[in-house]
HTML snippet that shows the backbone in 3Dmol.js (N, CA, C, O; Angstrom):
<script src="https://3Dmol.org/build/3Dmol-min.js"></script>
<div id="view" style="width:600px;height:400px;position:relative"></div>
<script>
const pdb = `
ATOM      1  N   ASN A   1      29.930 -13.539  18.896  1.00  0.00           N
ATOM      2  CA  ASN A   1      29.262 -14.659  18.267  1.00  0.00           C
ATOM      3  C   ASN A   1      27.760 -14.411  18.287  1.00  0.00           C
ATOM      4  O   ASN A   1      27.159 -14.321  19.357  1.00  0.00           O
ATOM      5  N   PHE A   2      27.152 -14.300  17.109  1.00  0.00           N
ATOM      6  CA  PHE A   2      25.728 -14.023  17.007  1.00  0.00           C
ATOM      7  C   PHE A   2      24.912 -15.261  16.652  1.00  0.00           C
ATOM      8  O   PHE A   2      23.785 -15.141  16.172  1.00  0.00           O
ATOM      9  N   SER A   3      25.455 -16.420  16.878  1.00  0.00           N
ATOM     10  CA  SER A   3      24.734 -17.637  16.500  1.00  0.00           C
ATOM     11  C   SER A   3      23.735 -18.075  17.560  1.00  0.00           C
ATOM     12  O   SER A   3      22.903 -18.943  17.292  1.00  0.00           O
ATOM     13  N   GLY A   4      23.793 -17.497  18.755  1.00  0.00           N
ATOM     14  CA  GLY A   4      22.870 -17.875  19.811  1.00  0.00           C
ATOM     15  C   GLY A   4      21.480 -17.328  19.585  1.00  0.00           C
ATOM     16  O   GLY A   4      21.281 -16.384  18.821  1.00  0.00           O
ATOM     17  N   MET A   5      20.514 -17.938  20.265  1.00  0.00           N
ATOM     18  CA  MET A   5      19.135 -17.495  20.128  1.00  0.00           C
ATOM     19  C   MET A   5      18.877 -16.361  21.110  1.00  0.00           C
ATOM     20  O   MET A   5      19.002 -16.552  22.320  1.00  0.00           O
ATOM     21  N   ILE A   6      18.521 -15.198  20.611  1.00  0.00           N
ATOM     22  CA  ILE A   6      18.196 -14.070  21.472  1.00  0.00           C
ATOM     23  C   ILE A   6      16.784 -14.240  22.004  1.00  0.00           C
ATOM     24  O   ILE A   6      16.573 -14.289  23.215  1.00  0.00           O
ATOM     25  N   PHE A   7      15.829 -14.330  21.110  1.00  0.00           N
ATOM     26  CA  PHE A   7      14.441 -14.608  21.461  1.00  0.00           C
ATOM     27  C   PHE A   7      13.999 -15.777  20.594  1.00  0.00           C
ATOM     28  O   PHE A   7      14.116 -15.705  19.371  1.00  0.00           O
ATOM     29  N   PRO A   8      13.500 -16.840  21.184  1.00  0.00           N
ATOM     30  CA  PRO A   8      13.176 -18.035  20.378  1.00  0.00           C
ATOM     31  C   PRO A   8      12.187 -17.756  19.249  1.00  0.00           C
ATOM     32  O   PRO A   8      12.354 -18.289  18.152  1.00  0.00           O
ATOM     33  N   GLY A   9      11.167 -16.940  19.484  1.00  0.00           N
ATOM     34  CA  GLY A   9      10.171 -16.668  18.441  1.00  0.00           C
ATOM     35  C   GLY A   9      10.768 -15.934  17.258  1.00  0.00           C
ATOM     36  O   GLY A   9      10.488 -16.272  16.107  1.00  0.00           O
ATOM     37  N   ILE A  10      11.585 -14.935  17.531  1.00  0.00           N
ATOM     38  CA  ILE A  10      12.203 -14.164  16.451  1.00  0.00           C
ATOM     39  C   ILE A  10      13.194 -15.034  15.681  1.00  0.00           C
ATOM     40  O   ILE A  10      13.292 -14.929  14.458  1.00  0.00           O
ATOM     41  N   ASN A  11      13.921 -15.882  16.384  1.00  0.00           N
ATOM     42  CA  ASN A  11      14.870 -16.762  15.713  1.00  0.00           C
ATOM     43  C   ASN A  11      14.154 -17.711  14.755  1.00  0.00           C
ATOM     44  O   ASN A  11      14.649 -17.959  13.655  1.00  0.00           O
ATOM     45  N   TYR A  12      13.003 -18.242  15.150  1.00  0.00           N
ATOM     46  CA  TYR A  12      12.248 -19.123  14.258  1.00  0.00           C
ATOM     47  C   TYR A  12      11.771 -18.368  13.017  1.00  0.00           C
ATOM     48  O   TYR A  12      11.768 -18.919  11.916  1.00  0.00           O
ATOM     49  N   ILE A  13      11.369 -17.113  13.192  1.00  0.00           N
ATOM     50  CA  ILE A  13      10.926 -16.316  12.042  1.00  0.00           C
ATOM     51  C   ILE A  13      12.095 -16.089  11.091  1.00  0.00           C
ATOM     52  O   ILE A  13      11.958 -16.279   9.882  1.00  0.00           O
ATOM     53  N   TYR A  14      13.245 -15.684  11.628  1.00  0.00           N
ATOM     54  CA  TYR A  14      14.411 -15.440  10.769  1.00  0.00           C
ATOM     55  C   TYR A  14      14.849 -16.705  10.045  1.00  0.00           C
ATOM     56  O   TYR A  14      15.139 -16.669   8.850  1.00  0.00           O
ATOM     57  N   GLN A  15      14.898 -17.808  10.752  1.00  0.00           N
ATOM     58  CA  GLN A  15      15.345 -19.058  10.137  1.00  0.00           C
ATOM     59  C   GLN A  15      14.337 -19.554   9.102  1.00  0.00           C
ATOM     60  O   GLN A  15      14.726 -20.062   8.050  1.00  0.00           O
ATOM     61  N   GLY A  16      13.055 -19.409   9.394  1.00  0.00           N
ATOM     62  CA  GLY A  16      12.029 -19.893   8.471  1.00  0.00           C
ATOM     63  C   GLY A  16      11.893 -19.032   7.240  1.00  0.00           C
ATOM     64  O   GLY A  16      11.818 -19.558   6.129  1.00  0.00           O
ATOM     65  N   LEU A  17      11.859 -17.722   7.405  1.00  0.00           N
ATOM     66  CA  LEU A  17      11.681 -16.826   6.267  1.00  0.00           C
ATOM     67  C   LEU A  17      12.938 -16.705   5.424  1.00  0.00           C
ATOM     68  O   LEU A  17      12.854 -16.583   4.202  1.00  0.00           O
ATOM     69  N   GLY A  18      14.089 -16.737   6.054  1.00  0.00           N
ATOM     70  CA  GLY A  18      15.331 -16.576   5.307  1.00  0.00           C
ATOM     71  C   GLY A  18      15.538 -17.665   4.269  1.00  0.00           C
ATOM     72  O   GLY A  18      16.044 -17.394   3.180  1.00  0.00           O
ATOM     73  N   VAL A  19      15.163 -18.866   4.585  1.00  0.00           N
ATOM     74  CA  VAL A  19      15.328 -19.979   3.656  1.00  0.00           C
ATOM     75  C   VAL A  19      14.227 -19.966   2.597  1.00  0.00           C
ATOM     76  O   VAL A  19      14.484 -20.284   1.436  1.00  0.00           O
ATOM     77  N   ASN A  20      13.010 -19.603   2.983  1.00  0.00           N
ATOM     78  CA  ASN A  20      11.891 -19.674   2.040  1.00  0.00           C
ATOM     79  C   ASN A  20      11.862 -18.512   1.056  1.00  0.00           C
ATOM     80  O   ASN A  20      11.398 -18.689  -0.070  1.00  0.00           O
ATOM     81  N   ILE A  21      12.333 -17.344   1.432  1.00  0.00           N
ATOM     82  CA  ILE A  21      12.289 -16.197   0.526  1.00  0.00           C
ATOM     83  C   ILE A  21      13.329 -16.356  -0.577  1.00  0.00           C
ATOM     84  O   ILE A  21      13.012 -16.168  -1.752  1.00  0.00           O
ATOM     85  N   ALA A  22      14.533 -16.691  -0.229  1.00  0.00           N
ATOM     86  CA  ALA A  22      15.608 -16.779  -1.219  1.00  0.00           C
ATOM     87  C   ALA A  22      16.242 -18.167  -1.160  1.00  0.00           C
ATOM     88  O   ALA A  22      17.060 -18.438  -0.282  1.00  0.00           O
ATOM     89  N   PRO A  23      15.870 -19.044  -2.085  1.00  0.00           N
ATOM     90  CA  PRO A  23      16.421 -20.398  -2.037  1.00  0.00           C
ATOM     91  C   PRO A  23      17.882 -20.492  -2.467  1.00  0.00           C
ATOM     92  O   PRO A  23      18.560 -21.461  -2.124  1.00  0.00           O
ATOM     93  N   ASN A  24      18.381 -19.500  -3.214  1.00  0.00           N
ATOM     94  CA  ASN A  24      19.790 -19.529  -3.598  1.00  0.00           C
ATOM     95  C   ASN A  24      20.361 -18.116  -3.561  1.00  0.00           C
ATOM     96  O   ASN A  24      19.634 -17.151  -3.328  1.00  0.00           O
ATOM     97  N   LEU A  25      21.643 -18.002  -3.788  1.00  0.00           N
ATOM     98  CA  LEU A  25      22.336 -16.718  -3.666  1.00  0.00           C
ATOM     99  C   LEU A  25      21.894 -15.725  -4.737  1.00  0.00           C
ATOM    100  O   LEU A  25      21.775 -14.533  -4.454  1.00  0.00           O
ATOM    101  N   VAL A  26      21.651 -16.188  -5.951  1.00  0.00           N
ATOM    102  CA  VAL A  26      21.248 -15.287  -7.037  1.00  0.00           C
ATOM    103  C   VAL A  26      19.897 -14.654  -6.724  1.00  0.00           C
ATOM    104  O   VAL A  26      19.723 -13.450  -6.911  1.00  0.00           O
ATOM    105  N   THR A  27      18.946 -15.445  -6.255  1.00  0.00           N
ATOM    106  CA  THR A  27      17.628 -14.924  -5.909  1.00  0.00           C
ATOM    107  C   THR A  27      17.721 -13.945  -4.756  1.00  0.00           C
ATOM    108  O   THR A  27      17.015 -12.937  -4.744  1.00  0.00           O
ATOM    109  N   ASP A  28      18.569 -14.222  -3.800  1.00  0.00           N
ATOM    110  CA  ASP A  28      18.751 -13.317  -2.668  1.00  0.00           C
ATOM    111  C   ASP A  28      19.281 -11.961  -3.130  1.00  0.00           C
ATOM    112  O   ASP A  28      18.810 -10.923  -2.664  1.00  0.00           O
ATOM    113  N   ILE A  29      20.245 -11.958  -4.029  1.00  0.00           N
ATOM    114  CA  ILE A  29      20.801 -10.697  -4.542  1.00  0.00           C
ATOM    115  C   ILE A  29      19.754  -9.942  -5.352  1.00  0.00           C
ATOM    116  O   ILE A  29      19.646  -8.722  -5.233  1.00  0.00           O
ATOM    117  N   VAL A  30      18.978 -10.656  -6.178  1.00  0.00           N
ATOM    118  CA  VAL A  30      17.943 -10.003  -6.990  1.00  0.00           C
ATOM    119  C   VAL A  30      16.893  -9.359  -6.096  1.00  0.00           C
ATOM    120  O   VAL A  30      16.499  -8.219  -6.340  1.00  0.00           O
ATOM    121  N   PHE A  31      16.426 -10.071  -5.056  1.00  0.00           N
ATOM    122  CA  PHE A  31      15.432  -9.495  -4.151  1.00  0.00           C
ATOM    123  C   PHE A  31      15.994  -8.291  -3.415  1.00  0.00           C
ATOM    124  O   PHE A  31      15.287  -7.305  -3.207  1.00  0.00           O
ATOM    125  N   ASP A  32      17.259  -8.362  -3.019  1.00  0.00           N
ATOM    126  CA  ASP A  32      17.867  -7.262  -2.276  1.00  0.00           C
ATOM    127  C   ASP A  32      17.971  -6.016  -3.148  1.00  0.00           C
ATOM    128  O   ASP A  32      17.623  -4.923  -2.703  1.00  0.00           O
ATOM    129  N   PHE A  33      18.442  -6.163  -4.375  1.00  0.00           N
ATOM    130  CA  PHE A  33      18.594  -4.999  -5.248  1.00  0.00           C
ATOM    131  C   PHE A  33      17.262  -4.475  -5.751  1.00  0.00           C
ATOM    132  O   PHE A  33      17.156  -3.287  -6.054  1.00  0.00           O
ATOM    133  N   ARG A  34      16.242  -5.316  -5.850  1.00  0.00           N
ATOM    134  CA  ARG A  34      14.920  -4.828  -6.237  1.00  0.00           C
ATOM    135  C   ARG A  34      14.360  -3.915  -5.161  1.00  0.00           C
ATOM    136  O   ARG A  34      13.669  -2.945  -5.472  1.00  0.00           O
ATOM    137  N   GLY A  35      14.645  -4.209  -3.905  1.00  0.00           N
ATOM    138  CA  GLY A  35      14.199  -3.327  -2.826  1.00  0.00           C
ATOM    139  C   GLY A  35      14.869  -1.969  -2.900  1.00  0.00           C
ATOM    140  O   GLY A  35      14.214  -0.940  -2.731  1.00  0.00           O
ATOM    141  N   PHE A  36      16.177  -1.958  -3.153  1.00  0.00           N
ATOM    142  CA  PHE A  36      16.883  -0.679  -3.290  1.00  0.00           C
ATOM    143  C   PHE A  36      16.416   0.074  -4.531  1.00  0.00           C
ATOM    144  O   PHE A  36      16.334   1.302  -4.514  1.00  0.00           O
ATOM    145  N   ASP A  37      16.110  -0.645  -5.601  1.00  0.00           N
ATOM    146  CA  ASP A  37      15.632  -0.017  -6.825  1.00  0.00           C
ATOM    147  C   ASP A  37      14.281   0.655  -6.585  1.00  0.00           C
ATOM    148  O   ASP A  37      14.051   1.773  -7.047  1.00  0.00           O
ATOM    149  N   THR A  38      13.396  -0.017  -5.869  1.00  0.00           N
ATOM    150  CA  THR A  38      12.089   0.565  -5.564  1.00  0.00           C
ATOM    151  C   THR A  38      12.238   1.782  -4.666  1.00  0.00           C
ATOM    152  O   THR A  38      11.521   2.767  -4.841  1.00  0.00           O
ATOM    153  N   LEU A  39      13.146   1.733  -3.717  1.00  0.00           N
ATOM    154  CA  LEU A  39      13.395   2.885  -2.849  1.00  0.00           C
ATOM    155  C   LEU A  39      13.927   4.058  -3.660  1.00  0.00           C
ATOM    156  O   LEU A  39      13.529   5.199  -3.425  1.00  0.00           O
ATOM    157  N   GLY A  40      14.816   3.799  -4.606  1.00  0.00           N
ATOM    158  CA  GLY A  40      15.335   4.864  -5.465  1.00  0.00           C
ATOM    159  C   GLY A  40      14.259   5.471  -6.344  1.00  0.00           C
ATOM    160  O   GLY A  40      14.226   6.686  -6.535  1.00  0.00           O
ATOM    161  N   GLU A  41      13.371   4.630  -6.887  1.00  0.00           N
ATOM    162  CA  GLU A  41      12.279   5.145  -7.712  1.00  0.00           C
ATOM    163  C   GLU A  41      11.334   6.012  -6.891  1.00  0.00           C
ATOM    164  O   GLU A  41      10.858   7.037  -7.380  1.00  0.00           O
ATOM    165  N   ALA A  42      11.058   5.621  -5.660  1.00  0.00           N
ATOM    166  CA  ALA A  42      10.196   6.436  -4.799  1.00  0.00           C
ATOM    167  C   ALA A  42      10.853   7.774  -4.491  1.00  0.00           C
ATOM    168  O   ALA A  42      10.178   8.803  -4.461  1.00  0.00           O
ATOM    169  N   PHE A  43      12.161   7.772  -4.263  1.00  0.00           N
ATOM    170  CA  PHE A  43      12.879   9.021  -3.995  1.00  0.00           C
ATOM    171  C   PHE A  43      12.838   9.949  -5.209  1.00  0.00           C
ATOM    172  O   PHE A  43      12.660  11.158  -5.059  1.00  0.00           O
ATOM    173  N   ILE A  44      13.001   9.394  -6.403  1.00  0.00           N
ATOM    174  CA  ILE A  44      12.949  10.204  -7.624  1.00  0.00           C
ATOM    175  C   ILE A  44      11.554  10.780  -7.820  1.00  0.00           C
ATOM    176  O   ILE A  44      11.420  11.942  -8.204  1.00  0.00           O
ATOM    177  N   LEU A  45      10.515   9.993  -7.566  1.00  0.00           N
ATOM    178  CA  LEU A  45       9.148  10.474  -7.720  1.00  0.00           C
ATOM    179  C   LEU A  45       8.842  11.597  -6.739  1.00  0.00           C
ATOM    180  O   LEU A  45       8.243  12.602  -7.120  1.00  0.00           O
ATOM    181  N   ILE A  46       9.242  11.441  -5.488  1.00  0.00           N
ATOM    182  CA  ILE A  46       9.011  12.483  -4.485  1.00  0.00           C
ATOM    183  C   ILE A  46       9.794  13.740  -4.837  1.00  0.00           C
ATOM    184  O   ILE A  46       9.281  14.849  -4.683  1.00  0.00           O
ATOM    185  N   SER A  47      11.021  13.585  -5.304  1.00  0.00           N
ATOM    186  CA  SER A  47      11.824  14.750  -5.707  1.00  0.00           C
ATOM    187  C   SER A  47      11.176  15.488  -6.875  1.00  0.00           C
ATOM    188  O   SER A  47      11.183  16.718  -6.905  1.00  0.00           O
ATOM    189  N   ALA A  48      10.618  14.758  -7.830  1.00  0.00           N
ATOM    190  CA  ALA A  48       9.957  15.393  -8.972  1.00  0.00           C
ATOM    191  C   ALA A  48       8.717  16.158  -8.536  1.00  0.00           C
ATOM    192  O   ALA A  48       8.465  17.256  -9.033  1.00  0.00           O
ATOM    193  N   VAL A  49       7.944  15.602  -7.623  1.00  0.00           N
ATOM    194  CA  VAL A  49       6.740  16.287  -7.137  1.00  0.00           C
ATOM    195  C   VAL A  49       7.112  17.546  -6.368  1.00  0.00           C
ATOM    196  O   VAL A  49       6.494  18.592  -6.566  1.00  0.00           O
ATOM    197  N   VAL A  50       8.108  17.464  -5.498  1.00  0.00           N
ATOM    198  CA  VAL A  50       8.530  18.634  -4.722  1.00  0.00           C
ATOM    199  C   VAL A  50       9.083  19.715  -5.640  1.00  0.00           C
ATOM    200  O   VAL A  50       8.787  20.894  -5.447  1.00  0.00           O
ATOM    201  N   THR A  51       9.879  19.338  -6.632  1.00  0.00           N
ATOM    202  CA  THR A  51      10.432  20.317  -7.569  1.00  0.00           C
ATOM    203  C   THR A  51       9.324  20.988  -8.375  1.00  0.00           C
ATOM    204  O   THR A  51       9.358  22.202  -8.579  1.00  0.00           O
ATOM    205  N   THR A  52       8.354  20.220  -8.829  1.00  0.00           N
ATOM    206  CA  THR A  52       7.231  20.791  -9.570  1.00  0.00           C
ATOM    207  C   THR A  52       6.437  21.755  -8.707  1.00  0.00           C
ATOM    208  O   THR A  52       6.022  22.812  -9.182  1.00  0.00           O
ATOM    209  N   MET A  53       6.221  21.410  -7.454  1.00  0.00           N
ATOM    210  CA  MET A  53       5.498  22.306  -6.553  1.00  0.00           C
ATOM    211  C   MET A  53       6.285  23.580  -6.297  1.00  0.00           C
ATOM    212  O   MET A  53       5.695  24.656  -6.195  1.00  0.00           O
ATOM    213  N   LEU A  54       7.599  23.481  -6.191  1.00  0.00           N
ATOM    214  CA  LEU A  54       8.412  24.675  -5.970  1.00  0.00           C
ATOM    215  C   LEU A  54       8.427  25.583  -7.194  1.00  0.00           C
ATOM    216  O   LEU A  54       8.427  26.806  -7.055  1.00  0.00           O
ATOM    217  N   VAL A  55       8.440  25.004  -8.381  1.00  0.00           N
ATOM    218  CA  VAL A  55       8.503  25.816  -9.596  1.00  0.00           C
ATOM    219  C   VAL A  55       7.152  26.445  -9.913  1.00  0.00           C
ATOM    220  O   VAL A  55       7.086  27.634 -10.224  1.00  0.00           O
ATOM    221  N   PHE A  56       6.084  25.675  -9.841  1.00  0.00           N
ATOM    222  CA  PHE A  56       4.784  26.155 -10.289  1.00  0.00           C
ATOM    223  C   PHE A  56       3.823  26.511  -9.154  1.00  0.00           C
ATOM    224  O   PHE A  56       2.719  26.984  -9.424  1.00  0.00           O
ATOM    225  N   GLY A  57       4.198  26.304  -7.933  1.00  0.00           N
ATOM    226  CA  GLY A  57       3.251  26.431  -6.836  1.00  0.00           C
ATOM    227  C   GLY A  57       2.981  27.831  -6.338  1.00  0.00           C
ATOM    228  O   GLY A  57       1.936  28.049  -5.725  1.00  0.00           O
ATOM    229  N   ARG A  58       3.855  28.792  -6.562  1.00  0.00           N
ATOM    230  CA  ARG A  58       3.684  30.105  -5.953  1.00  0.00           C
ATOM    231  C   ARG A  58       2.771  31.023  -6.733  1.00  0.00           C
ATOM    232  O   ARG A  58       2.150  31.911  -6.148  1.00  0.00           O
ATOM    233  N   GLY A  59       2.676  30.838  -8.012  1.00  0.00           N
ATOM    234  CA  GLY A  59       1.862  31.737  -8.822  1.00  0.00           C
ATOM    235  C   GLY A  59       2.601  33.031  -9.090  1.00  0.00           C
ATOM    236  O   GLY A  59       3.830  33.042  -9.160  1.00  0.00           O
ATOM    237  N   LYS A  60       1.862  34.128  -9.241  1.00  0.00           N
ATOM    238  CA  LYS A  60       2.461  35.423  -9.542  1.00  0.00           C
ATOM    239  C   LYS A  60       2.994  36.045  -8.259  1.00  0.00           C
ATOM    240  O   LYS A  60       2.268  36.168  -7.272  1.00  0.00           O
ATOM    241  N   VAL A  61       4.258  36.435  -8.278  1.00  0.00           N
ATOM    242  CA  VAL A  61       4.894  37.064  -7.121  1.00  0.00           C
ATOM    243  C   VAL A  61       5.124  38.531  -7.454  1.00  0.00           C
ATOM    244  O   VAL A  61       5.721  38.850  -8.482  1.00  0.00           O
ATOM    245  N   ASN A  62       4.655  39.421  -6.596  1.00  0.00           N
ATOM    246  CA  ASN A  62       4.799  40.860  -6.804  1.00  0.00           C
ATOM    247  C   ASN A  62       5.988  41.342  -5.988  1.00  0.00           C
ATOM    248  O   ASN A  62       5.896  41.464  -4.766  1.00  0.00           O
ATOM    249  N   LEU A  63       7.102  41.615  -6.655  1.00  0.00           N
ATOM    250  CA  LEU A  63       8.309  42.043  -5.954  1.00  0.00           C
ATOM    251  C   LEU A  63       8.440  43.563  -5.874  1.00  0.00           C
ATOM    252  O   LEU A  63       9.212  44.068  -5.059  1.00  0.00           O
ATOM    253  N   GLY A  64       7.701  44.303  -6.704  1.00  0.00           N
ATOM    254  CA  GLY A  64       7.847  45.754  -6.753  1.00  0.00           C
ATOM    255  C   GLY A  64       7.117  46.485  -5.642  1.00  0.00           C
ATOM    256  O   GLY A  64       7.440  47.637  -5.354  1.00  0.00           O
ATOM    257  N   GLY A  65       6.167  45.862  -5.025  1.00  0.00           N
ATOM    258  CA  GLY A  65       5.425  46.522  -3.962  1.00  0.00           C
ATOM    259  C   GLY A  65       4.235  47.319  -4.447  1.00  0.00           C
ATOM    260  O   GLY A  65       3.487  47.845  -3.623  1.00  0.00           O
ATOM    261  N   ASP A  66       4.023  47.434  -5.758  1.00  0.00           N
ATOM    262  CA  ASP A  66       2.877  48.156  -6.306  1.00  0.00           C
ATOM    263  C   ASP A  66       1.706  47.200  -6.443  1.00  0.00           C
ATOM    264  O   ASP A  66       1.858  46.079  -6.929  1.00  0.00           O
ATOM    265  N   ASP A  67       0.553  47.645  -6.017  1.00  0.00           N
ATOM    266  CA  ASP A  67      -0.658  46.846  -6.164  1.00  0.00           C
ATOM    267  C   ASP A  67      -1.423  47.355  -7.371  1.00  0.00           C
ATOM    268  O   ASP A  67      -2.185  48.315  -7.256  1.00  0.00           O
ATOM    269  N   ASP A  68      -1.236  46.730  -8.527  1.00  0.00           N
ATOM    270  CA  ASP A  68      -1.880  47.151  -9.761  1.00  0.00           C
ATOM    271  C   ASP A  68      -3.234  46.491  -9.961  1.00  0.00           C
ATOM    272  O   ASP A  68      -3.935  46.811 -10.921  1.00  0.00           O
ATOM    273  N   GLU A  69      -3.608  45.602  -9.101  1.00  0.00           N
ATOM    274  CA  GLU A  69      -4.855  44.867  -9.299  1.00  0.00           C
ATOM    275  C   GLU A  69      -6.052  45.638  -8.850  1.00  0.00           C
ATOM    276  O   GLU A  69      -7.177  45.148  -8.954  1.00  0.00           O
TER     277      GLU A  69
END
`;
const viewer = $3Dmol.createViewer("view");
viewer.addModel(pdb, "pdb");
viewer.setStyle({}, {cartoon: {color: "spectrum"}});
viewer.zoomTo();
viewer.render();
</script>
């Protein structure tokens, strides 16, 4: 049973913010999925930057061992 108060201050924060952030079930679902959507967009952006750095970051690679410069 998790209905008891663990820490009074934290319980007041949870009870106060939970009601004020999402007044109904639809708003609660929208806020929840917007957070996951933002996390997914950040992951895609970081993946694109890392991929671009891997593709274009090394410059000219000399595999033959000859120094023609």
